[in-house]
C-alpha positions as CSV (number, residue, x, y, z in Angstrom):
1,L,16.1,10.2,17.5
2,S,19.1,8.0,17.2
3,Y,20.5,5.7,14.5
4,K,22.3,3.6,17.2
5,A,20.5,0.3,17.6
6,E,21.1,0.2,21.4
7,E,19.4,3.6,21.7
8,S,16.4,2.8,19.5
9,N,13.0,1.3,20.4
10,T,9.9,0.3,18.4
11,Y,6.8,2.5,18.5
12,L,3.2,2.1,17.3
13,S,0.5,4.5,16.5
14,R,-3.2,3.5,16.9
15,D,-4.6,6.8,15.7
16,G,-3.0,7.4,12.3
17,G,0.2,8.9,13.7
18,L,-1.3,11.5,16.0
19,S,0.2,9.8,19.0
20,W,2.8,7.1,19.5
21,S,3.5,4.6,22.2
22,E,6.6,2.4,22.8
23,V,5.6,-1.3,22.3
24,R,9.1,-2.9,22.5
25,K,12.6,-2.1,23.6
26,G,15.1,-2.4,20.7
27,V,14.7,-2.4,16.9
28,H,12.1,-4.7,15.5
29,I,10.6,-5.5,12.1
30,Y,6.9,-5.9,11.8
31,E,4.0,-6.6,9.5
32,F,0.2,-6.1,9.8
33,G,-2.3,-8.7,8.6
34,N,-6.1,-9.3,8.5
35,H,-6.7,-5.6,7.7
36,G,-4.6,-4.6,10.8
37,A,-6.2,-7.0,13.3
38,V,-3.0,-9.0,13.6
39,L,0.5,-7.5,14.2
40,V,3.6,-9.8,14.0
41,M,7.0,-8.5,15.1
42,A,10.6,-9.9,15.5
43,S,13.9,-8.5,16.7
44,V,16.3,-7.5,13.9
45,N,19.5,-6.8,15.8
46,S,19.8,-10.1,17.6
47,E,19.2,-13.8,16.9
48,T,15.9,-15.1,18.0
49,N,13.9,-18.3,17.7
50,Q,10.4,-16.6,17.8
51,V,8.2,-13.9,16.6
52,I,5.7,-12.1,18.8
53,Y,2.1,-11.3,17.8
54,S,-0.7,-9.0,19.0
55,L,-4.4,-9.3,18.4
56,D,-5.3,-6.1,20.2
57,E,-3.4,-3.3,18.4
58,G,-0.1,-4.0,20.2
59,K,-1.4,-3.7,23.8
60,T,-0.5,-7.2,24.6
61,W,2.0,-9.6,22.9
62,Q,2.2,-13.4,22.7
63,P,5.3,-15.4,21.6
64,L,5.2,-17.8,18.8
65,H,8.3,-20.1,18.8
66,L,9.5,-21.0,15.3
67,D,12.5,-23.2,16.0
68,S,14.8,-24.5,18.8
69,E,17.8,-22.8,17.1
70,P,18.0,-19.0,16.9
71,F,18.3,-17.2,13.6
72,N,18.6,-13.6,12.3
73,V,15.2,-12.3,11.0
74,T,15.5,-10.4,7.7
75,N,11.9,-9.7,7.0
76,I,8.3,-10.7,7.8
77,L,5.9,-10.8,4.8
78,I,2.2,-11.2,4.1
79,E,0.4,-11.3,0.8
80,P,0.1,-7.8,-0.8
81,T,-3.5,-7.0,0.2
82,A,-2.7,-7.8,3.9
83,V,-6.1,-9.6,4.4
84,S,-4.5,-12.9,5.4
85,T,-3.4,-14.2,8.8
86,D,-0.6,-16.3,7.2
87,F,2.8,-14.7,7.6
88,V,6.3,-15.7,6.4
89,A,9.4,-14.9,8.5
90,F,12.7,-15.4,6.8
91,G,16.3,-14.8,7.5
92,S,19.6,-16.6,8.0
93,R,21.4,-18.9,10.4
94,G,25.1,-18.7,9.7
95,Q,25.4,-19.0,5.9
96,Q,22.1,-20.8,5.4
97,G,18.8,-19.2,4.6
98,V,15.7,-20.1,6.7
99,I,12.0,-19.5,6.2
100,Y,9.1,-20.1,8.5
101,R,5.4,-19.9,7.8
């Protein structure tokens, strides 16, 4: 394991932590929704203008473009019970906060 961002990748377990598979290169923030049926993820170490989502437990990913200008993602949130499919991504662009739903 490494604390260096350039040596870290993002992993996902589909069996309660018994086994893990790499789903993305680099460090990402993620959130589950709809009781785990939807997974939304974004890079946290570089600016981006999109999040990616999976509807099949992280086996395939689709991009969702949020803006034409990149921003730094701080977090991705869903309501506390995680039953919704509505997510909020927020972060910053320069000194200005941005939020996308």
